[in-house]
C-alpha positions as CSV (number, residue, x, y, z in Angstrom):
1,X,63.8,69.6,95.4
2,X,64.2,73.2,93.2
3,X,67.8,73.8,93.0
4,X,69.3,76.5,91.2
5,X,73.3,76.8,90.5
6,X,74.7,80.2,90.0
7,X,78.5,80.7,88.8
8,X,80.7,84.3,88.6
9,X,84.2,84.6,88.7
10,X,86.6,86.2,91.7
11,X,90.5,87.3,90.8
12,X,92.7,87.0,93.6
13,X,95.6,89.4,93.1
14,X,97.8,87.5,95.2
15,X,99.6,84.1,95.4
16,X,96.6,82.8,98.6
17,X,95.3,79.5,100.2
18,X,91.9,77.9,101.7
19,X,91.2,75.8,105.2
20,X,91.4,71.6,104.2
21,X,94.1,72.5,101.4
22,X,97.8,72.3,101.8
23,X,99.1,74.5,99.1
24,X,99.1,77.4,98.2
25,X,97.0,78.6,94.5
26,X,98.6,81.5,92.0
27,X,96.8,84.8,91.8
28,X,94.2,85.0,89.0
29,X,91.1,83.9,88.3
30,X,88.7,81.7,89.2
31,X,85.1,80.7,89.2
32,X,83.1,79.9,91.4
33,X,80.2,78.1,91.5
34,X,77.2,78.1,94.3
35,X,74.3,75.9,94.9
36,X,70.8,77.0,96.1
37,X,67.7,74.8,97.7
38,X,64.4,76.6,97.3
39,X,62.7,76.3,100.5
40,X,59.4,75.8,100.2
41,X,56.2,76.5,102.2
42,X,57.3,80.5,102.0
43,X,54.4,82.7,100.8
44,X,57.2,84.8,98.5
45,X,60.6,82.7,96.3
46,X,63.2,82.3,98.9
47,X,67.1,80.0,98.3
48,X,69.1,78.7,101.2
49,X,73.1,78.1,99.7
50,X,74.2,74.6,100.3
51,X,77.5,74.3,98.8
52,X,79.5,76.6,96.7
53,X,81.9,75.7,95.3
54,X,85.4,77.0,93.9
55,X,87.3,75.7,90.0
56,X,91.6,75.5,90.7
57,X,93.0,74.7,87.2
58,X,96.1,73.1,88.1
59,X,99.3,73.8,87.7
60,X,103.0,72.6,87.7
61,X,103.0,68.5,86.9
62,X,98.7,69.3,86.6
63,X,98.5,71.4,83.3
64,X,95.0,70.1,82.3
65,X,93.5,69.4,85.0
66,X,90.6,70.8,87.1
67,X,89.6,70.4,90.1
68,X,86.6,72.2,91.3
69,X,86.9,72.1,95.2
70,X,83.6,72.2,98.1
71,X,84.4,75.6,100.2
72,X,82.6,77.2,102.5
73,X,80.9,80.6,102.2
74,X,83.6,82.6,104.2
75,X,86.4,80.4,103.6
76,X,86.1,82.6,100.0
77,X,85.2,85.1,101.9
78,X,87.8,85.0,104.1
79,X,90.3,84.6,100.9
80,X,89.4,87.6,99.3
81,X,89.6,89.4,103.0
82,X,93.4,89.1,102.7
83,X,93.6,89.0,99.2
84,X,92.5,93.0,99.6
85,X,94.2,93.6,102.6
86,X,97.9,92.6,101.1
87,X,97.4,94.4,97.7
88,X,96.0,97.6,99.3
89,X,99.5,97.1,102.4
90,X,101.2,96.4,98.9
91,X,100.3,99.9,97.0
92,X,100.8,101.6,100.5
93,X,104.1,100.5,101.1
94,X,105.1,101.1,97.0
95,X,103.5,104.1,97.3
96,X,105.5,105.4,101.0
97,X,108.7,104.4,98.8
98,X,107.7,106.6,94.9
99,X,108.2,110.9,96.0
100,X,112.6,110.0,95.9
101,X,112.4,113.6,94.6
102,X,111.5,114.7,97.8
103,X,114.4,113.4,99.5
104,X,116.4,116.7,96.9
């Protein structure tokens, strides 16, 4: 079986949570590891995702500890979507409150 792994970085601008893990994770950059396997018997090269992992660095009493947490692609996409929505809400809320000069 031929497999490959790819790494990328995602950035959360707000604290976030993932299903299956009780604590909120802090905002910041997180490494994502995706493992895929080559699909056999096709006339072209294609891969199927077999696993997705998020690298979580320890904080508080766990500084120096790193965990590799198994997550689903959809859970990661949902967490990123919630983060974008929270960021847009925060930015729009600030913009709506900032033009104080118009009240003079």
